[in-house]
C-alpha positions, -999 to +999 in steps of 0.1 A: +000+000+000+029+024+008+045+018-026+012+025-044+004+054-021-028+038-010-045+049+022-069+027+042-103+044+046-115+033+081-139+053+103-131+058+140-149+040+168-180+055+182-195+026+202-216+033+232-228+008+258-263+009+272-286-016+289-320+000+287-345-023+269-381-014+260-402-034+284-429-040+257-403-051+230-374-071+246-341-079+230-350-115+221-322-118+196-296-109+222-267-108+196-273-144+185-265-136+149-258-172+137-291-184+122-296-220+109-319-212+079-333-184+058-363-164+067-360-170+105-344-137+116-344-104+098-328-072+110-336-037+100-321-002+104-321+033+090-291+055+079-288+088+062-275+096+027-266+130+012-283+137-021-297+167-039-282+190-012-302+175+016-304+143+037-323+113+025-329+082+046-323+046+037-340+017+055-327-018+049-339-053+058-312-080+061-318-118+064-293-129+090-289-164+076-268-155+046-264-118+054-284-109+023-303-077+017-340-087+012-356-053+012-348-016+012-364+019+007-351+054+003-371+085+014-367+122+023-383+115+057-371+089+084-407+079+093-427+048+098-437+047+061-400+043+052-394+012+074-428-003+064-419+001+027-385-017+032-402-044+052-430-049+027-404-053-001-386-080+019-419-097+028-430-099-008-396-107-023-392-136+001-426-152-006-444-140+025-426-161+051-443-170+083-431-170+119-399-150+116-382-128+142-376-091+132-348-073+151-340-036+150-330-006+169-354+016+188-361+042+161-392+040+138-395+003+144-412+010+176-440+030+159-475+019+162-479+015+124-448-007+121-457-028+151-492-033+137-477-045+104-456-072+122-486-082+143-508-085+112-484-110+098-478-128+131-441-118+133-422-116+166-403-084+173-370-079+190-354-046+197-319-035+206-311-018+239-311+020+236-278+034+223-262+000+219-250-005+183-235-039+190-271-053+195-277-047+157-241-052+145-249-069+112-269-039+101-243-015+112-218-034+091-240-031+060-241+007+064-204+009+071-196-010+040-220+011+019-206+044+032-169+036+031-168+015-001-195+029-023-212+062-017-193+092-031-178+114-003-197+144-017-230+125-019-252+124-049-264+151-073-300+138-074-322+115-054-327+094-086-290+089-089-288+079-053-317+055-057-302+038-087-267+036-073-277+024-039-300-002-054-271-016-075-249-018-045-274-034-021-290-059-045-259-068-066-226-059-052-233-064-014-255-095-020 
């Protein structure tokens, strides 16, 4: 790397430790990230993307078995509709699986609309402890890879360009 004047692009550590669980949605997964079969445990999270001179929000659903992206959505608002759209994509793409566990952080995934969606399809919900990124580490890894390996440092000129480029990364390159 020195001979070729290459520099490693690694972000610094920002891990926090917390132990506060939501009493109504416990951390059932509890960092048991090794799953024996597909469509048993999915994880979800949201991150932000700079496009068209403003922040856009990306929700992603990951099947823990093979660490494959099974659903995603991009929006200009980090609301319940965003996470529902990503989850619905995963649910339809995977043939409407039954009885899976969905794990996420405590953001929009605790909204009434999202919880009703899981309840309607008889899915069990697990939620990370507040402020503990290690509880949802596979999702954090997806976003780290996306942001350090793929997204331009200056962001995207348009939302359409971001959508097209991120779709290619998630569904082809990452998977």
